[in-house]
CHARMM-style PDB file with segment names, atoms N, HN, CA, C and O in Angstrom:
ATOM      1  N   PRO     1      -5.609  18.972  14.058  1.00  0.00      PROA
ATOM      2  CA  PRO     1      -6.997  19.219  13.539  1.00  0.00      PROA
ATOM      3  C   PRO     1      -7.422  18.141  12.547  1.00  0.00      PROA
ATOM      4  O   PRO     1      -6.578  17.620  11.819  1.00  0.00      PROA
ATOM      5  N   GLU     2      -8.623  17.815  12.501  1.00  0.00      PROA
ATOM      6  HN  GLU     2      -9.309  18.238  13.093  1.00  0.00      PROA
ATOM      7  CA  GLU     2      -9.173  16.804  11.520  1.00  0.00      PROA
ATOM      8  C   GLU     2      -8.736  17.299  10.006  1.00  0.00      PROA
ATOM      9  O   GLU     2      -8.777  18.465   9.612  1.00  0.00      PROA
ATOM     10  N   GLY     3      -8.346  16.245   9.312  1.00  0.00      PROA
ATOM     11  HN  GLY     3      -8.313  15.299   9.632  1.00  0.00      PROA
ATOM     12  CA  GLY     3      -7.973  16.530   7.889  1.00  0.00      PROA
ATOM     13  C   GLY     3      -6.612  17.138   7.553  1.00  0.00      PROA
ATOM     14  O   GLY     3      -6.304  17.648   6.476  1.00  0.00      PROA
ATOM     15  N   LEU     4      -5.792  16.999   8.708  1.00  0.00      PROA
ATOM     16  HN  LEU     4      -6.042  16.584   9.583  1.00  0.00      PROA
ATOM     17  CA  LEU     4      -4.432  17.609   8.703  1.00  0.00      PROA
ATOM     18  C   LEU     4      -3.642  16.869   7.609  1.00  0.00      PROA
ATOM     19  O   LEU     4      -3.664  15.645   7.482  1.00  0.00      PROA
ATOM     20  N   LYS     5      -2.903  17.761   6.785  1.00  0.00      PROA
ATOM     21  HN  LYS     5      -2.885  18.755   6.889  1.00  0.00      PROA
ATOM     22  CA  LYS     5      -2.013  17.318   5.652  1.00  0.00      PROA
ATOM     23  C   LYS     5      -0.615  17.777   5.915  1.00  0.00      PROA
ATOM     24  O   LYS     5      -0.395  18.971   6.123  1.00  0.00      PROA
ATOM     25  N   VAL     6       0.421  16.813   5.915  1.00  0.00      PROA
ATOM     26  HN  VAL     6       0.242  15.844   5.745  1.00  0.00      PROA
ATOM     27  CA  VAL     6       1.704  17.130   6.186  1.00  0.00      PROA
ATOM     28  C   VAL     6       2.511  16.836   4.889  1.00  0.00      PROA
ATOM     29  O   VAL     6       2.486  15.728   4.355  1.00  0.00      PROA
ATOM     30  N   GLY     7       3.239  17.903   4.404  1.00  0.00      PROA
ATOM     31  HN  GLY     7       3.260  18.804   4.838  1.00  0.00      PROA
ATOM     32  CA  GLY     7       3.915  17.799   3.134  1.00  0.00      PROA
ATOM     33  C   GLY     7       5.272  16.949   3.221  1.00  0.00      PROA
ATOM     34  O   GLY     7       5.784  16.510   2.191  1.00  0.00      PROA
ATOM     35  N   GLY     8       5.770  16.756   4.338  1.00  0.00      PROA
ATOM     36  HN  GLY     8       5.353  17.112   5.174  1.00  0.00      PROA
ATOM     37  CA  GLY     8       6.905  15.966   4.434  1.00  0.00      PROA
ATOM     38  C   GLY     8       6.753  14.834   5.631  1.00  0.00      PROA
ATOM     39  O   GLY     8       5.663  14.303   5.841  1.00  0.00      PROA
ATOM     40  N   ASP     9       7.889  14.522   6.368  1.00  0.00      PROA
ATOM     41  HN  ASP     9       8.775  14.954   6.197  1.00  0.00      PROA
ATOM     42  CA  ASP     9       7.741  13.562   7.423  1.00  0.00      PROA
ATOM     43  C   ASP     9       7.187  14.114   8.695  1.00  0.00      PROA
ATOM     44  O   ASP     9       7.321  15.313   8.941  1.00  0.00      PROA
ATOM     45  N   LEU    10       6.583  13.322   9.502  1.00  0.00      PROA
ATOM     46  HN  LEU    10       6.474  12.348   9.301  1.00  0.00      PROA
ATOM     47  CA  LEU    10       5.927  13.692  10.770  1.00  0.00      PROA
ATOM     48  C   LEU    10       6.560  12.801  11.844  1.00  0.00      PROA
ATOM     49  O   LEU    10       6.222  11.621  11.939  1.00  0.00      PROA
ATOM     50  N   TYR    11       7.425  13.319  12.610  1.00  0.00      PROA
ATOM     51  HN  TYR    11       7.700  14.278  12.533  1.00  0.00      PROA
ATOM     52  CA  TYR    11       8.028  12.608  13.748  1.00  0.00      PROA
ATOM     53  C   TYR    11       7.377  12.863  15.067  1.00  0.00      PROA
ATOM     54  O   TYR    11       7.590  13.951  15.601  1.00  0.00      PROA
ATOM     55  N   LEU    12       6.655  12.042  15.618  1.00  0.00      PROA
ATOM     56  HN  LEU    12       6.482  11.158  15.183  1.00  0.00      PROA
ATOM     57  CA  LEU    12       6.030  12.197  16.901  1.00  0.00      PROA
ATOM     58  C   LEU    12       6.597  11.264  17.908  1.00  0.00      PROA
ATOM     59  O   LEU    12       6.013  11.172  18.988  1.00  0.00      PROA
ATOM     60  N   SER    13       7.642  10.574  17.689  1.00  0.00      PROA
ATOM     61  HN  SER    13       8.116  10.648  16.812  1.00  0.00      PROA
ATOM     62  CA  SER    13       8.315   9.543  18.553  1.00  0.00      PROA
ATOM     63  C   SER    13       8.656  10.252  19.833  1.00  0.00      PROA
ATOM     64  O   SER    13       9.158  11.376  19.862  1.00  0.00      PROA
ATOM     65  N   ASP    14       8.344   9.502  20.936  1.00  0.00      PROA
ATOM     66  HN  ASP    14       7.937   8.589  20.912  1.00  0.00      PROA
ATOM     67  CA  ASP    14       8.722   9.885  22.308  1.00  0.00      PROA
ATOM     68  C   ASP    14       8.000  11.140  22.715  1.00  0.00      PROA
ATOM     69  O   ASP    14       8.515  11.951  23.485  1.00  0.00      PROA
ATOM     70  N   THR    15       6.787  11.296  22.187  1.00  0.00      PROA
ATOM     71  HN  THR    15       6.368  10.637  21.562  1.00  0.00      PROA
ATOM     72  CA  THR    15       5.950  12.492  22.632  1.00  0.00      PROA
ATOM     73  C   THR    15       4.708  11.839  23.464  1.00  0.00      PROA
ATOM     74  O   THR    15       4.538  10.628  23.609  1.00  0.00      PROA
ATOM     75  N   GLY    16       3.933  12.796  23.944  1.00  0.00      PROA
ATOM     76  HN  GLY    16       4.070  13.779  23.825  1.00  0.00      PROA
ATOM     77  CA  GLY    16       2.777  12.300  24.794  1.00  0.00      PROA
ATOM     78  C   GLY    16       1.592  12.135  23.982  1.00  0.00      PROA
ATOM     79  O   GLY    16       0.505  12.038  24.552  1.00  0.00      PROA
ATOM     80  N   ILE    17       1.665  12.093  22.750  1.00  0.00      PROA
ATOM     81  HN  ILE    17       2.548  12.172  22.287  1.00  0.00      PROA
ATOM     82  CA  ILE    17       0.406  12.001  21.788  1.00  0.00      PROA
ATOM     83  C   ILE    17      -0.263  10.642  22.091  1.00  0.00      PROA
ATOM     84  O   ILE    17       0.394   9.615  22.265  1.00  0.00      PROA
ATOM     85  N   THR    18      -1.618  10.700  22.143  1.00  0.00      PROA
ATOM     86  HN  THR    18      -2.152  11.533  22.001  1.00  0.00      PROA
ATOM     87  CA  THR    18      -2.317   9.459  22.275  1.00  0.00      PROA
ATOM     88  C   THR    18      -3.372   9.260  21.263  1.00  0.00      PROA
ATOM     89  O   THR    18      -4.077   8.254  21.344  1.00  0.00      PROA
ATOM     90  N   LYS    19      -3.552  10.134  20.303  1.00  0.00      PROA
ATOM     91  HN  LYS    19      -2.980  10.951  20.238  1.00  0.00      PROA
ATOM     92  CA  LYS    19      -4.561  10.018  19.373  1.00  0.00      PROA
ATOM     93  C   LYS    19      -4.208  10.817  18.080  1.00  0.00      PROA
ATOM     94  O   LYS    19      -3.590  11.878  18.171  1.00  0.00      PROA
ATOM     95  N   LEU    20      -4.591  10.319  16.902  1.00  0.00      PROA
ATOM     96  HN  LEU    20      -5.093   9.458  16.829  1.00  0.00      PROA
ATOM     97  CA  LEU    20      -4.355  10.980  15.678  1.00  0.00      PROA
ATOM     98  C   LEU    20      -5.616  11.537  15.080  1.00  0.00      PROA
ATOM     99  O   LEU    20      -6.672  10.927  15.250  1.00  0.00      PROA
ATOM    100  N   PRO    21      -5.575  12.673  14.380  1.00  0.00      PROA
ATOM    101  CA  PRO    21      -6.792  13.181  13.775  1.00  0.00      PROA
ATOM    102  C   PRO    21      -7.355  12.433  12.547  1.00  0.00      PROA
ATOM    103  O   PRO    21      -6.602  11.973  11.688  1.00  0.00      PROA
ATOM    104  N   LYS    22      -8.645  12.329  12.489  1.00  0.00      PROA
ATOM    105  HN  LYS    22      -9.257  12.703  13.186  1.00  0.00      PROA
ATOM    106  CA  LYS    22      -9.195  11.819  11.363  1.00  0.00      PROA
ATOM    107  C   LYS    22      -8.714  12.455   9.960  1.00  0.00      PROA
ATOM    108  O   LYS    22      -8.455  13.657   9.894  1.00  0.00      PROA
ATOM    109  N   GLY    23      -8.612  11.665   8.918  1.00  0.00      PROA
ATOM    110  HN  GLY    23      -8.823  10.689   8.971  1.00  0.00      PROA
ATOM    111  CA  GLY    23      -8.234  12.181   7.742  1.00  0.00      PROA
ATOM    112  C   GLY    23      -6.791  12.617   7.565  1.00  0.00      PROA
ATOM    113  O   GLY    23      -6.466  13.264   6.569  1.00  0.00      PROA
ATOM    114  N   LEU    24      -5.918  12.281   8.501  1.00  0.00      PROA
ATOM    115  HN  LEU    24      -6.182  11.755   9.310  1.00  0.00      PROA
ATOM    116  CA  LEU    24      -4.562  12.589   8.427  1.00  0.00      PROA
ATOM    117  C   LEU    24      -3.779  12.000   7.219  1.00  0.00      PROA
ATOM    118  O   LEU    24      -3.771  10.796   6.962  1.00  0.00      PROA
ATOM    119  N   LYS    25      -3.133  12.934   6.510  1.00  0.00      PROA
ATOM    120  HN  LYS    25      -3.140  13.911   6.719  1.00  0.00      PROA
ATOM    121  CA  LYS    25      -2.340  12.476   5.321  1.00  0.00      PROA
ATOM    122  C   LYS    25      -0.891  13.130   5.397  1.00  0.00      PROA
ATOM    123  O   LYS    25      -0.682  14.343   5.414  1.00  0.00      PROA
ATOM    124  N   VAL    26       0.050  12.155   5.438  1.00  0.00      PROA
ATOM    125  HN  VAL    26      -0.121  11.169   5.425  1.00  0.00      PROA
ATOM    126  CA  VAL    26       1.492  12.535   5.545  1.00  0.00      PROA
ATOM    127  C   VAL    26       2.248  11.998   4.388  1.00  0.00      PROA
ATOM    128  O   VAL    26       2.407  10.794   4.187  1.00  0.00      PROA
ATOM    129  N   ARG    27       2.752  13.046   3.564  1.00  0.00      PROA
ATOM    130  HN  ARG    27       2.622  14.024   3.727  1.00  0.00      PROA
ATOM    131  CA  ARG    27       3.395  12.729   2.319  1.00  0.00      PROA
ATOM    132  C   ARG    27       4.674  11.949   2.495  1.00  0.00      PROA
ATOM    133  O   ARG    27       5.005  11.116   1.651  1.00  0.00      PROA
ATOM    134  N   GLY    28       5.423  12.199   3.594  1.00  0.00      PROA
ATOM    135  HN  GLY    28       5.154  12.876   4.280  1.00  0.00      PROA
ATOM    136  CA  GLY    28       6.587  11.354   3.916  1.00  0.00      PROA
ATOM    137  C   GLY    28       6.338  10.255   4.905  1.00  0.00      PROA
ATOM    138  O   GLY    28       5.318   9.577   4.778  1.00  0.00      PROA
ATOM    139  N   SER    29       7.192  10.019   5.890  1.00  0.00      PROA
ATOM    140  HN  SER    29       8.020  10.571   5.993  1.00  0.00      PROA
ATOM    141  CA  SER    29       7.077   8.960   6.801  1.00  0.00      PROA
ATOM    142  C   SER    29       6.369   9.479   8.061  1.00  0.00      PROA
ATOM    143  O   SER    29       6.356  10.678   8.343  1.00  0.00      PROA
ATOM    144  N   LEU    30       5.797   8.560   8.786  1.00  0.00      PROA
ATOM    145  HN  LEU    30       5.807   7.586   8.557  1.00  0.00      PROA
ATOM    146  CA  LEU    30       5.185   8.833  10.053  1.00  0.00      PROA
ATOM    147  C   LEU    30       5.762   7.949  11.102  1.00  0.00      PROA
ATOM    148  O   LEU    30       5.629   6.727  11.042  1.00  0.00      PROA
ATOM    149  N   ASP    31       6.465   8.611  12.162  1.00  0.00      PROA
ATOM    150  HN  ASP    31       6.573   9.604  12.211  1.00  0.00      PROA
ATOM    151  CA  ASP    31       7.089   7.914  13.255  1.00  0.00      PROA
ATOM    152  C   ASP    31       6.287   8.035  14.530  1.00  0.00      PROA
ATOM    153  O   ASP    31       6.287   9.122  15.108  1.00  0.00      PROA
ATOM    154  N   LEU    32       5.606   7.021  15.020  1.00  0.00      PROA
ATOM    155  HN  LEU    32       5.606   6.137  14.551  1.00  0.00      PROA
ATOM    156  CA  LEU    32       4.854   7.081  16.182  1.00  0.00      PROA
ATOM    157  C   LEU    32       5.387   6.195  17.294  1.00  0.00      PROA
ATOM    158  O   LEU    32       4.690   5.878  18.258  1.00  0.00      PROA
ATOM    159  N   SER    33       6.688   5.791  17.125  1.00  0.00      PROA
ATOM    160  HN  SER    33       7.254   6.048  16.342  1.00  0.00      PROA
ATOM    161  CA  SER    33       7.325   4.958  18.044  1.00  0.00      PROA
ATOM    162  C   SER    33       7.443   5.568  19.534  1.00  0.00      PROA
ATOM    163  O   SER    33       7.712   6.757  19.708  1.00  0.00      PROA
ATOM    164  N   ASN    34       7.229   4.699  20.557  1.00  0.00      PROA
ATOM    165  HN  ASN    34       7.010   3.733  20.416  1.00  0.00      PROA
ATOM    166  CA  ASN    34       7.303   5.090  21.946  1.00  0.00      PROA
ATOM    167  C   ASN    34       6.243   6.119  22.363  1.00  0.00      PROA
ATOM    168  O   ASN    34       6.500   6.971  23.212  1.00  0.00      PROA
ATOM    169  N   THR    35       5.155   6.040  21.813  1.00  0.00      PROA
ATOM    170  HN  THR    35       4.946   5.347  21.123  1.00  0.00      PROA
ATOM    171  CA  THR    35       3.901   6.803  22.189  1.00  0.00      PROA
ATOM    172  C   THR    35       2.771   6.118  22.699  1.00  0.00      PROA
ATOM    173  O   THR    35       2.721   4.891  22.617  1.00  0.00      PROA
ATOM    174  N   GLY    36       1.859   6.775  23.216  1.00  0.00      PROA
ATOM    175  HN  GLY    36       1.899   7.772  23.282  1.00  0.00      PROA
ATOM    176  CA  GLY    36       0.622   6.164  23.791  1.00  0.00      PROA
ATOM    177  C   GLY    36      -0.362   5.819  22.833  1.00  0.00      PROA
ATOM    178  O   GLY    36      -1.429   5.402  23.284  1.00  0.00      PROA
ATOM    179  N   ILE    37      -0.218   5.910  21.515  1.00  0.00      PROA
ATOM    180  HN  ILE    37       0.649   6.249  21.148  1.00  0.00      PROA
ATOM    181  CA  ILE    37      -1.061   5.675  20.459  1.00  0.00      PROA
ATOM    182  C   ILE    37      -1.664   4.232  20.696  1.00  0.00      PROA
ATOM    183  O   ILE    37      -0.938   3.266  20.931  1.00  0.00      PROA
ATOM    184  N   THR    38      -3.055   4.152  20.617  1.00  0.00      PROA
ATOM    185  HN  THR    38      -3.645   4.936  20.426  1.00  0.00      PROA
ATOM    186  CA  THR    38      -3.653   2.848  20.768  1.00  0.00      PROA
ATOM    187  C   THR    38      -4.369   2.423  19.452  1.00  0.00      PROA
ATOM    188  O   THR    38      -4.669   1.242  19.277  1.00  0.00      PROA
ATOM    189  N   GLU    39      -4.635   3.350  18.557  1.00  0.00      PROA
ATOM    190  HN  GLU    39      -4.391   4.310  18.699  1.00  0.00      PROA
ATOM    191  CA  GLU    39      -5.348   2.926  17.310  1.00  0.00      PROA
ATOM    192  C   GLU    39      -5.015   3.970  16.283  1.00  0.00      PROA
ATOM    193  O   GLU    39      -4.675   5.115  16.581  1.00  0.00      PROA
ATOM    194  N   ILE    40      -5.137   3.488  14.991  1.00  0.00      PROA
ATOM    195  HN  ILE    40      -5.413   2.558  14.749  1.00  0.00      PROA
ATOM    196  CA  ILE    40      -4.895   4.259  13.839  1.00  0.00      PROA
ATOM    197  C   ILE    40      -6.185   4.712  13.232  1.00  0.00      PROA
ATOM    198  O   ILE    40      -7.054   3.857  13.060  1.00  0.00      PROA
ATOM    199  N   PRO    41      -6.413   5.927  12.894  1.00  0.00      PROA
ATOM    200  CA  PRO    41      -7.670   6.242  12.318  1.00  0.00      PROA
ATOM    201  C   PRO    41      -7.920   5.743  10.909  1.00  0.00      PROA
ATOM    202  O   PRO    41      -6.980   5.661  10.119  1.00  0.00      PROA
ATOM    203  N   GLU    42      -9.089   5.426  10.584  1.00  0.00      PROA
ATOM    204  HN  GLU    42      -9.853   5.493  11.225  1.00  0.00      PROA
ATOM    205  CA  GLU    42      -9.437   4.925   9.174  1.00  0.00      PROA
ATOM    206  C   GLU    42      -9.136   6.008   8.201  1.00  0.00      PROA
ATOM    207  O   GLU    42      -9.381   7.180   8.487  1.00  0.00      PROA
ATOM    208  N   GLY    43      -8.596   5.649   7.021  1.00  0.00      PROA
ATOM    209  HN  GLY    43      -8.397   4.697   6.789  1.00  0.00      PROA
ATOM    210  CA  GLY    43      -8.207   6.542   5.980  1.00  0.00      PROA
ATOM    211  C   GLY    43      -6.853   7.182   6.137  1.00  0.00      PROA
ATOM    212  O   GLY    43      -6.570   8.100   5.368  1.00  0.00      PROA
ATOM    213  N   LEU    44      -6.012   6.811   7.020  1.00  0.00      PROA
ATOM    214  HN  LEU    44      -6.242   6.064   7.645  1.00  0.00      PROA
ATOM    215  CA  LEU    44      -4.734   7.372   7.225  1.00  0.00      PROA
ATOM    216  C   LEU    44      -3.930   7.105   5.975  1.00  0.00      PROA
ATOM    217  O   LEU    44      -3.967   5.963   5.517  1.00  0.00      PROA
ATOM    218  N   GLU    45      -3.275   7.944   5.429  1.00  0.00      PROA
ATOM    219  HN  GLU    45      -3.244   8.872   5.801  1.00  0.00      PROA
ATOM    220  CA  GLU    45      -2.398   7.892   4.229  1.00  0.00      PROA
ATOM    221  C   GLU    45      -0.898   8.337   4.609  1.00  0.00      PROA
ATOM    222  O   GLU    45      -0.659   9.466   5.038  1.00  0.00      PROA
ATOM    223  N   VAL    46       0.035   7.414   4.429  1.00  0.00      PROA
ATOM    224  HN  VAL    46      -0.159   6.497   4.081  1.00  0.00      PROA
ATOM    225  CA  VAL    46       1.504   7.777   4.603  1.00  0.00      PROA
ATOM    226  C   VAL    46       2.149   7.432   3.419  1.00  0.00      PROA
ATOM    227  O   VAL    46       2.019   6.305   2.941  1.00  0.00      PROA
ATOM    228  N   GLY    47       2.940   8.433   2.820  1.00  0.00      PROA
ATOM    229  HN  GLY    47       3.046   9.348   3.208  1.00  0.00      PROA
ATOM    230  CA  GLY    47       3.785   8.105   1.631  1.00  0.00      PROA
ATOM    231  C   GLY    47       5.027   7.313   1.840  1.00  0.00      PROA
ATOM    232  O   GLY    47       5.422   6.545   0.963  1.00  0.00      PROA
ATOM    233  N   GLY    48       5.662   7.470   2.972  1.00  0.00      PROA
ATOM    234  HN  GLY    48       5.341   8.094   3.685  1.00  0.00      PROA
ATOM    235  CA  GLY    48       6.773   6.695   3.324  1.00  0.00      PROA
ATOM    236  C   GLY    48       6.548   5.509   4.240  1.00  0.00      PROA
ATOM    237  O   GLY    48       5.602   4.748   4.037  1.00  0.00      PROA
ATOM    238  N   TYR    49       7.379   5.335   5.226  1.00  0.00      PROA
ATOM    239  HN  TYR    49       8.148   5.953   5.391  1.00  0.00      PROA
ATOM    240  CA  TYR    49       7.197   4.243   6.231  1.00  0.00      PROA
ATOM    241  C   TYR    49       6.345   4.723   7.414  1.00  0.00      PROA
ATOM    242  O   TYR    49       6.230   5.921   7.673  1.00  0.00      PROA
ATOM    243  N   LEU    50       5.786   3.809   8.080  1.00  0.00      PROA
ATOM    244  HN  LEU    50       5.879   2.836   7.869  1.00  0.00      PROA
ATOM    245  CA  LEU    50       4.956   4.037   9.321  1.00  0.00      PROA
ATOM    246  C   LEU    50       5.547   3.232  10.445  1.00  0.00      PROA
ATOM    247  O   LEU    50       5.488   2.003  10.400  1.00  0.00      PROA
ATOM    248  N   ASN    51       6.049   3.788  11.339  1.00  0.00      PROA
ATOM    249  HN  ASN    51       6.097   4.786  11.376  1.00  0.00      PROA
ATOM    250  CA  ASN    51       6.667   3.175  12.594  1.00  0.00      PROA
ATOM    251  C   ASN    51       5.793   3.206  13.749  1.00  0.00      PROA
ATOM    252  O   ASN    51       5.518   4.252  14.338  1.00  0.00      PROA
ATOM    253  N   LEU    52       5.323   1.982  14.098  1.00  0.00      PROA
ATOM    254  HN  LEU    52       5.545   1.133  13.619  1.00  0.00      PROA
ATOM    255  CA  LEU    52       4.437   1.753  15.272  1.00  0.00      PROA
ATOM    256  C   LEU    52       5.174   1.019  16.401  1.00  0.00      PROA
ATOM    257  O   LEU    52       4.491   0.450  17.252  1.00  0.00      PROA
ATOM    258  N   SER    53       6.505   0.986  16.476  1.00  0.00      PROA
ATOM    259  HN  SER    53       7.059   1.448  15.784  1.00  0.00      PROA
ATOM    260  CA  SER    53       7.200   0.280  17.491  1.00  0.00      PROA
ATOM    261  C   SER    53       6.971   0.992  18.882  1.00  0.00      PROA
ATOM    262  O   SER    53       6.939   2.210  19.055  1.00  0.00      PROA
ATOM    263  N   ASN    54       6.813  -0.023  19.875  1.00  0.00      PROA
ATOM    264  HN  ASN    54       6.839  -1.013  19.734  1.00  0.00      PROA
ATOM    265  CA  ASN    54       6.513   0.351  21.148  1.00  0.00      PROA
ATOM    266  C   ASN    54       5.213   1.288  21.379  1.00  0.00      PROA
ATOM    267  O   ASN    54       5.186   2.203  22.203  1.00  0.00      PROA
ATOM    268  N   THR    55       4.201   0.946  20.577  1.00  0.00      PROA
ATOM    269  HN  THR    55       4.224   0.203  19.908  1.00  0.00      PROA
ATOM    270  CA  THR    55       2.899   1.505  20.749  1.00  0.00      PROA
ATOM    271  C   THR    55       1.906   0.471  21.135  1.00  0.00      PROA
ATOM    272  O   THR    55       2.258  -0.707  21.203  1.00  0.00      PROA
ATOM    273  N   ARG    56       0.743   0.816  21.380  1.00  0.00      PROA
ATOM    274  HN  ARG    56       0.456   1.773  21.325  1.00  0.00      PROA
ATOM    275  CA  ARG    56      -0.355  -0.082  21.825  1.00  0.00      PROA
ATOM    276  C   ARG    56      -1.298  -0.534  20.693  1.00  0.00      PROA
ATOM    277  O   ARG    56      -2.346  -1.126  20.952  1.00  0.00      PROA
ATOM    278  N   VAL    57      -0.909  -0.246  19.418  1.00  0.00      PROA
ATOM    279  HN  VAL    57      -0.058   0.235  19.207  1.00  0.00      PROA
ATOM    280  CA  VAL    57      -1.636  -0.467  18.335  1.00  0.00      PROA
ATOM    281  C   VAL    57      -1.756  -2.048  18.016  1.00  0.00      PROA
ATOM    282  O   VAL    57      -0.753  -2.698  17.722  1.00  0.00      PROA
ATOM    283  N   THR    58      -2.859  -2.545  18.080  1.00  0.00      PROA
ATOM    284  HN  THR    58      -3.674  -2.017  18.319  1.00  0.00      PROA
ATOM    285  CA  THR    58      -2.991  -4.015  17.823  1.00  0.00      PROA
ATOM    286  C   THR    58      -3.760  -4.402  16.489  1.00  0.00      PROA
ATOM    287  O   THR    58      -3.763  -5.571  16.103  1.00  0.00      PROA
ATOM    288  N   GLU    59      -4.378  -3.443  15.829  1.00  0.00      PROA
ATOM    289  HN  GLU    59      -4.375  -2.493  16.142  1.00  0.00      PROA
ATOM    290  CA  GLU    59      -5.076  -3.630  14.535  1.00  0.00      PROA
ATOM    291  C   GLU    59      -4.775  -2.487  13.681  1.00  0.00      PROA
ATOM    292  O   GLU    59      -4.515  -1.373  14.137  1.00  0.00      PROA
ATOM    293  N   LEU    60      -4.813  -2.783  12.371  1.00  0.00      PROA
ATOM    294  HN  LEU    60      -5.024  -3.687  12.000  1.00  0.00      PROA
ATOM    295  CA  LEU    60      -4.661  -1.824  11.311  1.00  0.00      PROA
ATOM    296  C   LEU    60      -6.048  -1.566  10.694  1.00  0.00      PROA
ATOM    297  O   LEU    60      -6.735  -2.551  10.423  1.00  0.00      PROA
ATOM    298  N   PRO    61      -6.511  -0.352  10.454  1.00  0.00      PROA
ATOM    299  CA  PRO    61      -7.769  -0.117   9.911  1.00  0.00      PROA
ATOM    300  C   PRO    61      -7.857  -0.338   8.384  1.00  0.00      PROA
ATOM    301  O   PRO    61      -6.860  -0.322   7.662  1.00  0.00      PROA
ATOM    302  N   GLU    62      -9.051  -0.536   7.961  1.00  0.00      PROA
ATOM    303  HN  GLU    62      -9.861  -0.549   8.547  1.00  0.00      PROA
ATOM    304  CA  GLU    62      -9.288  -0.597   6.530  1.00  0.00      PROA
ATOM    305  C   GLU    62      -9.064   0.705   5.958  1.00  0.00      PROA
ATOM    306  O   GLU    62      -9.288   1.718   6.622  1.00  0.00      PROA
ATOM    307  N   GLY    63      -8.608   0.756   4.693  1.00  0.00      PROA
ATOM    308  HN  GLY    63      -8.426  -0.066   4.154  1.00  0.00      PROA
ATOM    309  CA  GLY    63      -8.331   1.957   4.080  1.00  0.00      PROA
ATOM    310  C   GLY    63      -6.980   2.631   4.405  1.00  0.00      PROA
ATOM    311  O   GLY    63      -6.717   3.737   3.933  1.00  0.00      PROA
ATOM    312  N   LEU    64      -6.161   1.997   5.176  1.00  0.00      PROA
ATOM    313  HN  LEU    64      -6.375   1.098   5.559  1.00  0.00      PROA
ATOM    314  CA  LEU    64      -4.880   2.483   5.444  1.00  0.00      PROA
ATOM    315  C   LEU    64      -3.980   2.312   4.253  1.00  0.00      PROA
ATOM    316  O   LEU    64      -3.903   1.242   3.650  1.00  0.00      PROA
ATOM    317  N   LYS    65      -3.289   3.406   3.920  1.00  0.00      PROA
ATOM    318  HN  LYS    65      -3.352   4.276   4.410  1.00  0.00      PROA
ATOM    319  CA  LYS    65      -2.355   3.435   2.757  1.00  0.00      PROA
ATOM    320  C   LYS    65      -0.994   3.844   3.194  1.00  0.00      PROA
ATOM    321  O   LYS    65      -0.775   4.982   3.608  1.00  0.00      PROA
ATOM    322  N   VAL    66      -0.018   2.866   3.100  1.00  0.00      PROA
ATOM    323  HN  VAL    66      -0.196   1.941   2.763  1.00  0.00      PROA
ATOM    324  CA  VAL    66       1.381   3.157   3.396  1.00  0.00      PROA
ATOM    325  C   VAL    66       2.234   2.840   2.168  1.00  0.00      PROA
ATOM    326  O   VAL    66       2.203   1.745   1.607  1.00  0.00      PROA
ATOM    327  N   GLY    67       2.989   3.854   1.791  1.00  0.00      PROA
ATOM    328  HN  GLY    67       3.015   4.743   2.247  1.00  0.00      PROA
ATOM    329  CA  GLY    67       3.842   3.640   0.590  1.00  0.00      PROA
ATOM    330  C   GLY    67       5.060   2.876   0.930  1.00  0.00      PROA
ATOM    331  O   GLY    67       5.578   2.241   0.011  1.00  0.00      PROA
ATOM    332  N   GLY    68       5.635   2.831   2.179  1.00  0.00      PROA
ATOM    333  HN  GLY    68       5.215   3.347   2.925  1.00  0.00      PROA
ATOM    334  CA  GLY    68       6.759   2.133   2.514  1.00  0.00      PROA
ATOM    335  C   GLY    68       6.473   0.955   3.527  1.00  0.00      PROA
ATOM    336  O   GLY    68       5.397   0.358   3.506  1.00  0.00      PROA
ATOM    337  N   GLN    69       7.396   0.676   4.335  1.00  0.00      PROA
ATOM    338  HN  GLN    69       8.271   1.161   4.351  1.00  0.00      PROA
ATOM    339  CA  GLN    69       7.260  -0.433   5.230  1.00  0.00      PROA
ATOM    340  C   GLN    69       6.400  -0.054   6.558  1.00  0.00      PROA
ATOM    341  O   GLN    69       6.242   1.124   6.878  1.00  0.00      PROA
ATOM    342  N   ILE    70       5.931  -0.980   7.206  1.00  0.00      PROA
ATOM    343  HN  ILE    70       6.059  -1.937   6.946  1.00  0.00      PROA
ATOM    344  CA  ILE    70       5.288  -0.763   8.546  1.00  0.00      PROA
ATOM    345  C   ILE    70       6.054  -1.518   9.497  1.00  0.00      PROA
ATOM    346  O   ILE    70       6.236  -2.727   9.349  1.00  0.00      PROA
ATOM    347  N   TYR    71       6.541  -0.822  10.530  1.00  0.00      PROA
ATOM    348  HN  TYR    71       6.393   0.160  10.650  1.00  0.00      PROA
ATOM    349  CA  TYR    71       7.425  -1.281  11.634  1.00  0.00      PROA
ATOM    350  C   TYR    71       6.599  -1.375  12.813  1.00  0.00      PROA
ATOM    351  O   TYR    71       5.945  -0.404  13.194  1.00  0.00      PROA
ATOM    352  N   LYS    72       6.587  -2.600  13.478  1.00  0.00      PROA
ATOM    353  HN  LYS    72       7.118  -3.388  13.169  1.00  0.00      PROA
ATOM    354  CA  LYS    72       5.724  -2.816  14.732  1.00  0.00      PROA
ATOM    355  C   LYS    72       6.691  -3.375  15.885  1.00  0.00      PROA
ATOM    356  OT1 LYS    72       6.238  -3.631  17.001  1.00  0.00      PROA
TER     357      LYS     72
END
């Protein structure tokens, strides 16, 4: 749902997910590797790392906040 807040890590690797909700906030790390994700919503906040390996993401939005590394 829009505005989803996750208190820890969110591992979506190797799932069929293709879109993230607006206003997503993840206190830990977010792993989107090997998914059909094509874009990151504006305002995404990730406290740990953001893994975009083997996705179709080509641009990072304004307002993206990542506390750790970004893997592509």
